[in-house]
C-alpha positions as a Markdown table, in Angstrom:
| # | Residue | x | y | z |
|---|---|---|---|---|
| 1 | Met | 134.2 | 106.6 | 110.7 |
| 2 | Ser | 134.6 | 108.9 | 107.8 |
| 3 | Arg | 134.6 | 112.6 | 108.1 |
| 4 | Asp | 131.2 | 112.9 | 106.3 |
| 5 | Ser | 129.7 | 110.3 | 108.7 |
| 6 | Leu | 131.1 | 112.2 | 111.7 |
| 7 | Ile | 129.5 | 115.4 | 110.5 |
| 8 | Ile | 126.2 | 113.8 | 109.9 |
| 9 | Asn | 126.3 | 112.1 | 113.3 |
| 10 | Ile | 127.1 | 115.3 | 115.1 |
| 11 | Leu | 124.7 | 117.6 | 113.3 |
| 12 | Phe | 121.9 | 115.3 | 112.4 |
| 13 | Pro | 122.2 | 112.0 | 114.3 |
| 14 | Glu | 118.7 | 111.0 | 113.3 |
| 15 | Leu | 119.8 | 110.9 | 109.7 |
| 16 | Leu | 122.8 | 108.6 | 110.3 |
| 17 | Pro | 120.9 | 105.4 | 109.1 |
| 18 | Tyr | 120.3 | 107.2 | 105.7 |
| 19 | Ala | 123.8 | 108.4 | 105.2 |
| 20 | Ile | 125.6 | 107.1 | 102.1 |
| 21 | Gln | 128.7 | 105.2 | 103.1 |
| 22 | Pro | 131.7 | 104.4 | 100.9 |
| 23 | Ser | 130.7 | 100.8 | 100.6 |
| 24 | Asp | 127.3 | 102.0 | 99.3 |
| 25 | Arg | 129.0 | 104.0 | 96.6 |
| 26 | Arg | 131.1 | 100.9 | 95.6 |
| 27 | His | 128.0 | 98.8 | 95.4 |
| 28 | Val | 126.2 | 101.3 | 93.2 |
| 29 | Arg | 129.3 | 101.6 | 91.0 |
| 30 | Asn | 129.5 | 97.8 | 90.7 |
| 31 | Cys | 125.9 | 97.4 | 89.9 |
| 32 | Asn | 126.1 | 100.1 | 87.2 |
| 33 | His | 129.1 | 98.3 | 85.7 |
| 34 | Met | 127.3 | 95.0 | 85.7 |
| 35 | Arg | 124.3 | 96.6 | 84.0 |
| 36 | Arg | 126.5 | 98.1 | 81.3 |
| 37 | Met | 128.2 | 94.9 | 80.6 |
| 38 | Phe | 124.8 | 93.2 | 80.2 |
| 39 | Gln | 123.7 | 96.0 | 77.9 |
| 40 | Glu | 126.8 | 95.4 | 75.7 |
| 41 | Ile | 126.1 | 91.6 | 75.6 |
| 42 | Leu | 122.4 | 92.4 | 74.6 |
| 43 | Lys | 123.6 | 94.8 | 71.9 |
| 44 | Asp | 126.1 | 92.2 | 70.6 |
| 45 | Arg | 123.4 | 89.5 | 70.6 |
| 46 | Arg | 121.0 | 91.7 | 68.7 |
| 47 | Ser | 123.6 | 92.7 | 66.1 |
| 48 | Gly | 124.5 | 89.0 | 65.6 |
| 49 | Lys | 128.1 | 89.3 | 67.0 |
| 50 | Ser | 127.3 | 86.5 | 69.5 |
| 51 | Lys | 124.8 | 83.7 | 69.7 |
| 52 | Gly | 123.1 | 82.2 | 72.7 |
| 53 | Val | 122.5 | 78.6 | 71.2 |
| 54 | His | 124.9 | 76.0 | 72.4 |
| 55 | Ser | 126.2 | 73.1 | 70.3 |
| 56 | Asp | 123.6 | 70.8 | 71.8 |
| 57 | Gly | 120.7 | 73.2 | 70.7 |
| 58 | Ser | 120.0 | 74.5 | 74.2 |
| 59 | Glu | 119.6 | 78.3 | 74.7 |
| 60 | Asp | 121.0 | 80.5 | 77.4 |
| 61 | Leu | 118.9 | 82.8 | 79.6 |
| 62 | Leu | 119.3 | 85.9 | 77.5 |
| 63 | Ser | 118.1 | 84.0 | 74.4 |
| 64 | Ile | 115.1 | 82.8 | 76.2 |
| 65 | Leu | 114.3 | 86.3 | 77.5 |
| 66 | Met | 114.8 | 87.9 | 74.1 |
| 67 | Ser | 112.4 | 85.4 | 72.4 |
| 68 | Ser | 109.7 | 86.0 | 75.0 |
| 69 | Glu | 107.0 | 88.4 | 73.9 |
| 70 | Phe | 106.7 | 89.7 | 77.5 |
| 71 | Tyr | 110.1 | 91.3 | 77.3 |
| 72 | His | 109.7 | 92.7 | 73.7 |
| 73 | Gly | 110.7 | 96.3 | 74.0 |
| 74 | Lys | 111.4 | 96.1 | 77.7 |
| 75 | Asp | 115.2 | 96.1 | 77.9 |
| 76 | Asn | 115.3 | 97.5 | 81.5 |
| 77 | Glu | 113.2 | 94.6 | 82.7 |
| 78 | Met | 115.3 | 92.1 | 80.9 |
| 79 | Leu | 118.4 | 93.6 | 82.3 |
| 80 | Asp | 116.9 | 93.4 | 85.8 |
| 81 | Glu | 116.2 | 89.7 | 85.4 |
| 82 | Leu | 119.7 | 89.1 | 84.1 |
| 83 | Ser | 121.1 | 90.9 | 87.1 |
| 84 | Thr | 118.9 | 89.0 | 89.5 |
| 85 | Phe | 119.9 | 85.6 | 88.1 |
| 86 | Phe | 123.6 | 86.5 | 88.0 |
| 87 | Val | 123.7 | 87.8 | 91.6 |
| 88 | Ala | 121.5 | 84.9 | 92.9 |
| 89 | Gly | 123.6 | 82.4 | 91.1 |
| 90 | Met | 126.8 | 83.7 | 92.7 |
| 91 | Lys | 125.5 | 83.0 | 96.2 |
| 92 | Thr | 124.8 | 79.4 | 95.5 |
| 93 | Val | 128.4 | 78.4 | 94.6 |
């Protein structure tokens, strides 16, 4: 148990379930890193540096989301969808 957790446990034991643990900090840091990566990919896609159409003519998820009127001007929602599919897809392997 870390020093901070020990202090919280002694002084405010009822707050222990709400204490931020080191693993929580890593999780938040990793989520923020992943989101920044998706933002860079989105920026590259909009600038034309990368394309989301494969040689067989099929599109990737980002291309589909970008072409949808629902996500027009809603970058945060689009990034949320990308994050959800990325994380969900990792658990199926």
